N, C-alpha and C positions, 0 to 999 in steps of 0.2 A: 632489682634493676640489672639488666644485662651490659656487658662491657663488651663491647663489640671492637672486633677487630677486621681490617679488611682480608679479600682474599690472598693478596699479594703478601701480605704480612702473615698472615698463617703459613703458606707455603713455604715462604722464607724460613720461618721460624720452626717448622716440623723437624727437620733433621736435627737439629740442635736439642730440641725438648725430648723428641721419641728417639732415643738413642737404640742401637741394636741389641735385641734380647741376647742373653745367654742361653740359646736353644743348645739342646744336644744333637748330635751328628748320628747318621745311621747310613749302612752300606745298602745300595739297592743296584739292579742292574740297570744297563744304560736303555735298554727298553723302557723302564719307569722311571729314567730319570728327566723326562721333559717335564718343565716348568720348575725344577727342582733347584735350589743355590748350591754349587760347588763348595764345599768345606775344607777343600784343600788343594793345592797346585798340581795340575796333570802336567805330566813333563812326559817328553820323548824318551822310550827306553832305547832307542837306536837312532841311527842317522834314516832318515824318509825322504826319498827311497834311500835304499841301502846300496844300491846299483844305479849306473847312468843308465836313463831310458829313453827310449825312440818316443817321439809323439805323433809320426807318422810311419805309414808303411814306405820303407824306402832302403836305401843302401847305406851303411855304414862306411866312411870313408877318412881319409886325413884331408881337411880342407884344402891344404896346399896343392894336393893333386888336382884340384878341379879348377884352380885359378886360371882364367882366360879362356875358361871353354865357352863355347857358343853354338850355336845352331850351325853354322858353316864350319866350325873346328871345334868339335867336341873331343873333351878329356877322355882318353882310352885306359880304362883299369882292368886289370885281370879281377875274374870273380873268384874269390878266395871260401866260400862257404856261405852257411845259412844259419841262421838262430832261431831255435824252437821256443814258442810260447812258453813261458812259466819255468825256464832253464837256463841255467849260466852256461854262456856260450865256451866251446871246447876250442874256438879258433880266435887268433888275433890278427888284427888288421895291419899289415907292413903297408909300407911305401908301394904307392901304384896298385895297389890291391883294394877290394870292396867287398862287402858281406851281408847278403840281405838279413833285414831285420824287421818284423811287423810292428805294428803300434803297440806301444807298452811293452817292449820287448828289450833284453839286455843289450846293450851297446857293446860290442866287444873291445878288450883291452886294445889301444894302438889307435882307435878312431876316435876322431873329436868333433865329427859332425855327421849328418845323415840328409842325403838328398833324397826329395821325394820320387817314387816311381815315374811320375807325370813326367819328369824331366831326363829320364833315362831311356836306354834301347839295349835289350841283350842281345849279343851276335855270337852263338855258341858258348865259348867260355870267357867273353870280352862282355865289357859293360863300358856303352857311350855314355858319356855325362855331358848335358847340354846347357848345363846352366851352373855357374859357380857358386859353391855356398862358403859362409866364414864359419870360423869355429865356433862351435856351440849351437850351430842350425839345428832345428828339429830334435833338441835333447834336453831332458831334464837331468842334471847332474847329481849325483849323490850329495844326499843332505839339502837341495835346495828347498824342499818342504819344511823338513825341520832337523835340527842338529840333537844329537844325544845328549839328555840332560836338561835342555831346553824347555823352560816354561812355555806351555802352548795356550792350555786353558787356565788363566789363574783364578786362585781360590776367590769366591765372591763372584762368581760369574752365574748367570742367571741362565741354566740350560736352555737352551732352544734346538729346532732341528740340525742346523749347520754346527752346533757345537758337538752336538751326540755324533754326528757322522765325523767330526774331527777325532773323537775319543775314540770312535771304532777304529780310525785309521791307526791310531797310537796304540792300538792292542788292548784297550781298557774294555773286558766284559763287565766291570760293575765300577762303582764311584762312590766316594763318602761325601754324602751331602747332608744340609741342614735339617734337622727335623721340621715338618710342618708347623706353624704356630696354630695353636688351638685357641680358637675363638670364641668365647660365650656370648650367648645371644638372651637377650631379656625383653620381653614385649610389656608394656605396661599400660593400665587404663582399666575403668570400670567396664567400659563398652566393648573392651576386647575379647573376642573368642576365638577358637580354633578353627581352623579351615574348613574342617569337615563338620560344622556345627549346621544343623538343619536351620533354615529360615523361619523366623518367628516375628510376625507382622506386629504382636504387640510389646515387643521388645526394641529398645534402640542400640541394636549390637552391630558392632564392625568385625567381621573375619581379620584375621590376624595375617596382614599383607607384608610387613617389615620381616617379620620372621624369615619369610622365603627369600624375599630382596638380598639380605643379607647373607643368608646361607649361599644363594646361589654365586654370589660375587666373590666370596670368600673362597667358595671351592674351584671357581674360574682363576682366582690370583695365587692358587696353590696352598690356601690354607685348610684348616679342619674345624667346620663349624660343629658346636655344640649347643644345641637350645637346652637353656635351662629352665625356664618358666613362664608363661603368662601370669602377671601379678595384678591387683586392683591397685589403685591409686593409695595406697595406704603406705607411711614412710617405712615400718616395721617390715612390712612383707619385701617391699623393693629393697632394703638393707639385707635383709637373709638372702634373697637371691643374688645380689651384688657380691656378699661374702661368699657365697658357695662358687660362684663363677670365678672370682677373684684367685680361691685356692685352687681350682681346677683347671684353670685356662690361662693362655698368655695374654690375650685382650679380653677385654669386657665391652660390649657393645649394648647399650640399652634404649629402646626407643619409647617415646611417649614422656611425657613429664619434665621434657627439658628448659620448657618457658618460663616465664616469670609470675606465672599464676599461683592462686592460693593452694590448688591442690598439685601443684607439678613439683613432686618431691625429688626429682632426680639430683637434683644440684644439690640438696640436703644431704643426700645419702653419700654422694661422691665426696663431700666436703668431710664426711664422718670416717672415710676410708681410711686406713694406715698409709702414712706417706704421701696422702693426697696434695699433689699440685695441680695449678691450672694454667694452660695456655690461653684459654679465652673462654667466655660464656656469652655466645654471640657472633655472629659473624655477618658482615655487609654483604650478604649475598641474598638473591630471590631466586628460586625460593631456599630455605633451610637456615633462614636468620636465627631460631634458637638452638643453635649447635652447641653442645659442650665439648672441648677437647681437653682431656685432663691426662692426668697418671696417678696411680698409687705404687710407689715406688718405682722399679723398672717396667711395670705393666702398664698399658694404654686402656683406658677407662674412657669412652665415646659416648655423649647423650645425643640421641639422633631426635629429629622432630618425629612426632606422632604420625602427619600426614605422609603417606607414602611416596610422593611424588617430589616432596622435600627431602624425605628420607634418602630418595634415591639418587638425588642430583646431589647431596652430600658424600654419599657414599664413591660415587664417581669422581668427585671433583677433589675430595678432601682425604676419606678414608684410605683411598686408592694410594695415595702419597704415603700415608702414615705406615701401612701395612708392609711397604716395601722398605721404609726406612727401619723398620723393626727386625728386618733380614739384612740390615745394613749395606744396601744397595739402593742405587737409585731408580726412581720407578721408571719402568719402560714408557717410551713417549707413544700416547695413544695416538692411532691412525687417524687422519683427517685427510678430507676432500677441501679443494676451493671450489667454490660454488657462489652463484649470484642468487640475491635473495629476490623473491615473487612479488612481496610488498615491503612497504614501509613498516619497520617493527621499533616503537617507541620504546625509551628506558629511562629510569631514573637516575638522575646523576648522582654519583656518591655512594654507589653500589654496583657490585657485579651481577647481572644479569644472565642467567642461565635459560637458554629458551629452546626448547624440543620442537623439532619439525621432522619434516620428510624432505630427503633429498632423492629427486629424479631427474634425469637427463642434465645433470649440472645446475638444477636449481633448488635452492633451498625455501620450502614453504611453510611457515611457522604454524604449530598445532596448538590449538586453545587450550592450554592445560592448565586446571585447577589443582591447586596442591592434594587435593584429598581424591581426584578421581584419577585411579591408577588406569582404567580402561584407554583414557585418552592418549596416557603415555604410551600405551602399546601399539597405538597408530603411529607411533613418531619412529622413525630410524635413526636418530641422531640429533645434535645438539649444537649451538653456537654458544658462545661466551661474549656478552657485550660489557666492556671494561666500565669502572665505576666512573671515568671521567668523560663518558660518551651519554649523549643524550639520545643515543637511536641509531639505527642503520637505516639507510635511506634504499628505497628499491632499486634492484639491478647494481647495489654496491657487493663488492666481492666480501666472501664471508670465509672462515675456517668453520667447516662442519665436522665436529667427532661424533664417529659412529659408535652405536651401542654394540 
């Protein structure tokens, strides 16, 4: 008998049930750090920038010397030198003097503002300033970006392009990150064969789809998939594969045999694992109801439905959240688009429906997906979620479409 939890219940309980794994750490170059989780705080080694920098091509001045300047009555300053790009200036800006500084150049001592060249005119050794500036104008001051020893990228950050760019600005060539979780994959079923198996019209066989669905998504999320085996619907074989996966991996995902049928042995095997505890055996979700969410000690053990489309939606909607919970961080928000539905989409009250479809020109059109037909899923490029309290979506109603 299935003990079913709602989608919202499962999502709410996942962070508490699936605690952060005690993963090892490793040091990688920042070029290799994309998608990794930072294992220690990254701090600034010095003030950034370590000098006052101009944000424009212009003239470094004392702002007070420009007060009252206008087109009719410009401020007249003596030209006192020029700053070379990439070098510390040898000059100092004194009262009623100006020094040329390029964009990104070091603003000389004594200056507290930069006037854009567009508002100035050079006459021999004098500078006419036609627009007043206030202190700090067109300047970045020392330490404006970061102060020495300030935590800039905290431990536990999922490193994206902007974080890696920041690390490079801090002078990091390499960083310490969590090791990638290893995910053991087991496919079960008397009918399941390897994807390379030649077609045999005399046998009721199905090529293993779920292995590759799981493997691809785990890789995409930053984990390391490890295929364990295809095993028959035999409790002893499934247990042997599960024990092997549990010994070698941080997470175990088995597909097939998760429902309540006579030959569905996943539940029996998971119950027998040391330290087994269950979050749920069943979710009020379509597709994907016969899902097992469990753990053996600190390690996650997940039983996916055998049908590929059901498995795919559970991976996207549930396992995605579990994976990042095991890393000790909140799962990144999935990108979505707001679209209008091309037609009415019915739903059964009391469960969450995940509906695959295609979004084109701001319109979402559902694709008639059956849980065993993976080719229909490939014709879609996103999905919507219809909540358990809804009886469906009307035509032209706005929906959030999550893209694959």
